[in-house]
TORVO-73221 format. One record per residue (C-alpha): x, y, z; chain; residue in one letter. Coordinates in nm, 3 decimals, decimal comma. Example, Ala and Ser with C-alpha at 12.3 -4.5 7.8 and 13.67 -1.06 7.14 Angstrom:
BEGIN
+---------+---------+---------+-------+------+
:    east :   north :      up : chain : resn :
+---------+---------+---------+-------+------+
:   1,230 :  -0,450 :   0,780 :     A :    A :
:   1,367 :  -0,106 :   0,714 :     A :    S :
+---------+---------+---------+-------+------+
REM end
This chain:
BEGIN
+---------+---------+---------+-------+------+
:    east :   north :      up : chain : resn :
+---------+---------+---------+-------+------+
:   3,867 :  -0,738 :  -2,384 :     A :    X :
:   3,792 :  -0,906 :  -2,053 :     A :    X :
:   3,651 :  -0,580 :  -1,916 :     A :    X :
:   3,426 :  -0,544 :  -2,220 :     A :    X :
:   3,286 :  -0,895 :  -2,177 :     A :    X :
:   3,229 :  -0,838 :  -1,806 :     A :    X :
:   3,058 :  -0,505 :  -1,874 :     A :    X :
:   2,830 :  -0,662 :  -2,134 :     A :    X :
:   2,742 :  -0,945 :  -1,897 :     A :    X :
:   2,650 :  -0,697 :  -1,624 :     A :    X :
:   2,441 :  -0,486 :  -1,863 :     A :    X :
:   2,263 :  -0,796 :  -1,992 :     A :    X :
:   2,179 :  -0,904 :  -1,636 :     A :    X :
:   2,049 :  -0,559 :  -1,544 :     A :    X :
:   1,841 :  -0,549 :  -1,861 :     A :    X :
:   1,675 :  -0,881 :  -1,778 :     A :    X :
:   1,595 :  -0,774 :  -1,424 :     A :    X :
:   1,447 :  -0,447 :  -1,549 :     A :    X :
:   1,220 :  -0,635 :  -1,790 :     A :    X :
:   1,092 :  -0,857 :  -1,510 :     A :    X :
:   1,032 :  -0,556 :  -1,289 :     A :    X :
:   0,837 :  -0,372 :  -1,561 :     A :    X :
:   0,629 :  -0,684 :  -1,626 :     A :    X :
:   0,544 :  -0,703 :  -1,256 :     A :    X :
:   0,448 :  -0,338 :  -1,246 :     A :    X :
:   0,227 :  -0,388 :  -1,551 :     A :    X :
:   0,047 :  -0,678 :  -1,383 :     A :    X :
:  -0,004 :  -0,477 :  -1,064 :     A :    X :
:  -0,143 :  -0,178 :  -1,252 :     A :    X :
:  -0,370 :  -0,407 :  -1,453 :     A :    X :
:  -0,502 :  -0,574 :  -1,138 :     A :    X :
:  -0,568 :  -0,235 :  -0,977 :     A :    X :
:  -0,757 :  -0,124 :  -1,290 :     A :    X :
:  -0,967 :  -0,440 :  -1,286 :     A :    X :
:  -1,054 :  -0,387 :  -0,919 :     A :    X :
:  -1,149 :  -0,024 :  -0,983 :     A :    X :
:  -1,364 :  -0,122 :  -1,281 :     A :    X :
:  -1,543 :  -0,390 :  -1,074 :     A :    X :
:  -1,602 :  -0,148 :  -0,789 :     A :    X :
:  -1,745 :   0,113 :  -1,025 :     A :    X :
:  -1,980 :  -0,137 :  -1,189 :     A :    X :
:  -2,095 :  -0,260 :  -0,846 :     A :    X :
:  -2,178 :   0,098 :  -0,738 :     A :    X :
:  -2,356 :   0,183 :  -1,063 :     A :    X :
:  -2,666 :  -0,013 :  -0,964 :     A :    X :
:  -2,802 :  -0,076 :  -1,313 :     A :    X :
+---------+---------+---------+-------+------+
REM end
């Protein structure tokens, strides 16, 4: 029983850290997309 609780605690911790990592990746990709969009509109010239 103690092993089960410890295993669940470890899995819960890993799950939370994975969510934060994916959120960070999503923000980085979004920022890169925004920069690319701005650069393209600046080069368009009209």
